[in-house]
N, C-alpha and C positions, 0 to 999 in steps of 0.2 A: 262208237259205242251210238247209241242216242241218251239221250239229253233223258231221265224218265229216273227218278226216284225214287233209292229201295224201299221203303217201307211203302210210301200212301199211291203208287202209281203215276205220280202228274205229269206230264210228258204237256210238249208243248199245242200251245190248242192255234185254230187261228176264228176270226171275226173280225167284224167290217165295222172299220169307221162309217159312221154317218155325220154329213155336215151338217150344214141352215138350209141347205135346196133337196137335203135325203136322195143328196146322190153316197153307192156307200165302194166301199174299196178298204179288202184286204188287211187284212197286221196283226202279225203275228203275236202272244205272246206267250212272254219264253219260263221256262224255273228257275229258281233260282237255283244255283244249285254247289254245293259245297260235298267237297272229295276228303271225305276220313280213313280211317288205318281203323280198324276194328277189330278185338285179339274175339276170337270164340272157341264158345269149348272145350274141344281141344287145344287148344291154345296154338293154334296157326293165329297168323295176322295176315287178312286180307281189304282190300280200300275198294274202298262201297259211294255211289254219288249221293245224295239227304236233300232234299230239302232245308234250307236254310229252318223253315218255320219251325217244321220238323228235332230237328237239333238241339233248337231256343229250346220244348221241351221234355228231351229226355239227352241235358245234355247234364249232367247227374248220371244218368244210365252209361254210356255210349266214351 
């Protein structure tokens, strides 16, 4: 399963690190994911991956 947030669709991105002499080297930024069990409208439970930033905002809801 890929590293993707269920709500925001954030995923791993890659950018360059730049040194003082402006040499570039690849670097990856991974999403801080949490897996939580959520009860759906039909009372079934499912496991989703959400980012911790969204979890803090929706903690009362999930």
